[in-house]
Residue, then its C-alpha position, 0 to 999 in steps of 0.5 A: m374057247r370059253l362061250w357060252p349063251f349064259r354068263s360064265r359061272s363058277r362050278y362051286v357055290i357057298s353053301a346055303t346052310p349054315p353053322d349052328d353058331l357062327l361065332v363057335m365055328e370062328e373059334l375053331l376056325r381061329r385054332s385051326v390058323e393060330d400056328i400058321l398067321v398071326v391074327r390082327e384082325r378078324e372079319l365076319r362075311g355073311l356064312s365066311v370068317a377071315f383072318g388078317g395078319e402075317l402069314l408064319v409060312s409060304p403061302p403054297r404050304a399055308l394052304e396045303r395045311l389049312e385046306a386038310r383042317f378046314k374041310p371037316f368043318g366044311y369050309t375051303p381057304f383063300l388067300r389074298e393080301e389086302r391092307d398089308n395083311v395077308w388074309v385067310q378067308a374060310i368059305p363055306l364051298a358046297a361040295v360039287t359033285e357032277a356025273g359024267t355025260p360023256w354021250v351028251n359031250g359026244l352028240l354035241f361033238l356030232a352036232t358040230c361035224v355036221s354044222t360045220v360041214w354045211a357052214g363050210a359049204g355055204v362059205l366057200s360058195g359064196f352063200r350061194t343055193f347048192n344041192p350037195f348031191a349035185h356038188p360033190a366036189l363042195m362038198t369035199a371041200s367043205m368037210v376038209f374045212a369042218l376036219t381041219l377046224l374041228l382039229i383046232l379047236v379040239t386040240h385047244e380045249f384038250g390043251h385046258y383039259f390035261t393042264a386042268r388034270y395035271y394041277h388036279a382040277s376038277v373038270s369036265l370034258p369040252y362041250f362043243i357048240p353047234a351053231p346054225p345060220p347065221f353063224i357062218f362057220g358053224t360052231l360057237g367054239a367049245i367049253i369046259k367046266m370048271r368045278s374047283p378054283a384054280r389054287d394059285r395064279n401060276s397055274l391059273f395061268d397055266i390052263a389059260v394059255a395052254g388051249p390058245l398055245a396048242g390051237l396055234a400049233i395047228a392052225i399056223p400050218a394050217i394056214l401055210v399048207g392052205l396057202s401053199w395050195g392056194r393061188v392069186v386071183a383077180v378079185p371081180p369088181d361085182a363080187h359079192e362073197p364073204m371077204f376075210g380080214d387080215s390081221l398082221l401074222m395073217r399079212f406076214l404068212v401071205y408074203l412069206t407065201f407070195g410076197s406083194i399082192p397087186a391091187g385088185m387081186d387076193v389070195g384064193v385060199h385052199p379050205v385048209g387055210l380058211a380053216g386056218w383062218v378061223g382058229l387064228f380068229v377064235t383065238a384072238l377072241n379068246l385072248f381079248p383079257v375079259g371075264q373068264l375068256d381065256g384072256g381074262r384068266i391070263a390077266y387076272a394071273l397078270f394083273g390080280i385085283h385090277h383085272r375087272k378095270v382091265s376087262v373094262a378098258t378092253f370093252f370100251a377099246l372094242l368099242a372104240l375099234g369098232v367105231a374107227t374101223q366101221s365095222w359091226n363085228w367088233i361092236v356086236w363082240a363088245a355087247l356079246l363080252f358085255f351080256l354073256v360073259g361079264f368082267h367079274h373072275s374068280p379068285p384061286l385059293n393062293d391069290v399071295t403067290p406071286l407070277s413067276a417071272g417066266r409066266r409074267v414075260l409069256g404074259v405080255g407076250c400073249l397081249v402082244l400076240l392079241v395084237l397081231l391075231i386081230p383083223p381090223v374088219p374080220i368079215d365083209i360080206r359084200 
């Protein structure tokens, strides 16, 4: 999950130390690209230098050569297409070295274990006051809920982590985010810090999609198991308990298990199934094509420079969904995306090589999956 209480920022920064003579540096960089790019235009943008023209080799091969040539000068090459030219932009990126702090990751994970157990007990008790020592069965159920939910989140994050490592990207271990009430599930998910740009759209796509697909591989079986251990019960007319909305996929899984549910009845789901529902919901939130959420990265891989337009359109679609369903859940989520995530996405090093056909089909499938995972009214506490 890509959530954190401030706007997502790159883990690589532009060096504040300019070269002694930028024009001399420009000449050195130009010599480095002349056998790779037929230079037609050049631009100075702050401390960066950009050369536009026609590539003489494939974009991956050009990037590989330019990285080796620019590194001694403290520059990193970025490739993009613009105005009928391929542009090589040399940006002075400061090397970001960050010592690993696995004890911080461990402490946050332990805190998330406690917060999800406590939150699970609150949800399963209908937010009534309870004594954990007097209700051991409730605490056991909440621990089962927390264990299942954490398994989904861990699988999701390590899907990102191992895919990023496969592509030799600099990446941190997951930072799990515990959340006290009023966050009813005890966690805001987790993040992984990307300390370097993705190499191209294909690797960006793979890193982004690996998390949701890995998480779903645990969440969907958890729902099926939870439903098989659940039962259809009558809903009391004066019930004051949280009601969890069904997405299209959830409705389908319920139908497979129980068939049609009569009016006035609902499914009393096992804690394992409830954790699976949360897993689907978290995946849906991540798949919204906004900013640097997983869906935002997928959208950038699909649409490139049009990513921001997709992000803005999604923001207004969320507001419209909130109004149409009279659900504050989506309006609050839209506000969080606007203030905490934003619509920006950093480009990969090679923004010229297009996304492969197979990945493009899978990317469109992820957008369809988002529709299947969205509950119109996620949570209704009556």
